N, C-alpha and C positions, 0 to 999 in steps of 0.2 A: 626441863625439856619443854618446848612450847607445844601446846595443843592446838591444831588447826582444825578441830572439829567445829561444826556450827553449834552455836550456843543452844543448849537444851536438846542437841541431837546426838545419839550414841554412835551412829555410824554414817560417814559420808557415802558409802555404797549404798546403804538403805535409802538415802535421800535421792541418789541417782536412779535406783530402781523404782521408787515411788513416782518420780517425775516421768520416767519411761511409761509407767502405767497410765499416767495422766495423758500423755502424748498419744498413746494407742487409743484410749477412750475418745480423745478429741478427733482423731482421723477417722474412727469407726462412726462417730457422731455425725460428722460432715458428709460422710458417705462418699468421698472422692476417691478412695483407694480400695481395691478388691484384693483379697487374699494376702493382706499384710502379715508378714511372718517376723517374729522376733528372732534376733541374732542371725541375720541374713548374710550368709558368706558369698563373697565375689572374689574371684582371682585378680589380684593386683600385682604389678610390677613395672619397672622402668624399661625392661627389655623383654627378651624371650623368657627369662624366668619369671614365674608368677607363683604367688603364695596366697592362699585364702584369707581375706580380712572380714571379719564379721562386723557388719553394721548393726546398730540397734534394732532396725527394722528394714524391711525390703520386700519387694514383690517382682517376681519374674513376669507375671501377667500385666501388672500396671507399669512395670519398668521404673521403679522408684527406689531410691535408697535414702534412709533417714538416719541421722546421727542426732542424739539428744544430749544436752548439757543443762545442768540446773546450777550453774555458777552464780555468784553474787558479788558485789563490791565488798571490799574488806569492811569490818564494822566501823572503821573511822573514814570510810568513803575513798580509801585509796585503791589503786588498780591492782587487781588480783593476777599479777604478772605470771606466776606459775600456772594458774588456771587458764590464762589466755594462750599459754604455750600449747596446752591440749587442744585448744581451738585451732591453732595453726596446724597442728597434727592432723586433725580432722579435714582441714582444707587440703592437705597434701594427699590424703586417702581420696578425697573426692576428685582431685586432679587426676590421680591414677585410675579412677574407675571408668569403666567403658561410657562412651559419650551417649549410648542409647538409653541411659537412665536418667530420670529426673532426679535431682540431688537436693535434699532439704536438710537444713541444719536448724533444728527445732530447739530453741533456747527459752530459759526462764526469763520473764520480763523483770529484770533487776534494777530497781531504782534506789537512789540514795539522796537524802536531803541536801548533801553538799554537791551533788551533780545535777547538771541540766539535762543530761541525756541518760538513756539506759545504757546498760553494759553492752548490749548487742549494738546500739547506734554508735557508741564509742569504738568498739571493735571495728565496724564497717569503715568508719571515717579515718582510722589510724592504720588499718591493714588492708585497705582495698587492694593493694598490689599482690596480696597472698590469696585472695579469695578468687577461686575460679568464676568465669562469667556465667556458667550454667548452674551455680549454686544459688538457692534461695535461702535466705535467713529469715526465719519466722520466731518472733517472741510470743511466748504464752503467758498470759495473765491468769494466775491461779485463783484469783479472788472472782473475776467476772467469767471465767471459763471461756475466754476469747483469745484469739491470736491474730496477730497482725504482721504483715511483711516489713522488715527493716530493709531488705534487699530482695528484688525479684530476679531470679536467675533466668537466663533464656539459652535456648539450644546453640550449640556452637556451629 
């Protein structure tokens, strides 16, 4: 059986939760969002039927939805296609979300020596057709504790 855990990490879900904590701390530090709530539910659906979907963070007051992913290139620098499928799913949820919300996809700045671009840059240039216009993609550098836009969303 193949083990898809990150080297030296016992749980991928713990890595995700730890990254969410970094994201929360970042947004609080920059002070641009008030009342940011974890596991923020919004009713989504393609027609009249709606079902609550929980984004990693959100705020009714600030009208923001945030989804976080801490995915990386494979060890050999290959494309983590199963992980990017999860990114596509996140884009679909953002597409379904009410347009009154600012939508932020907050991802780990993932670099590999075999690649000239980060994973987020790669995703944007290969999947632009799947990314809603109003979604901002921001990558976070855990070393410098800084974040940069890979794609700026704008209201529809």
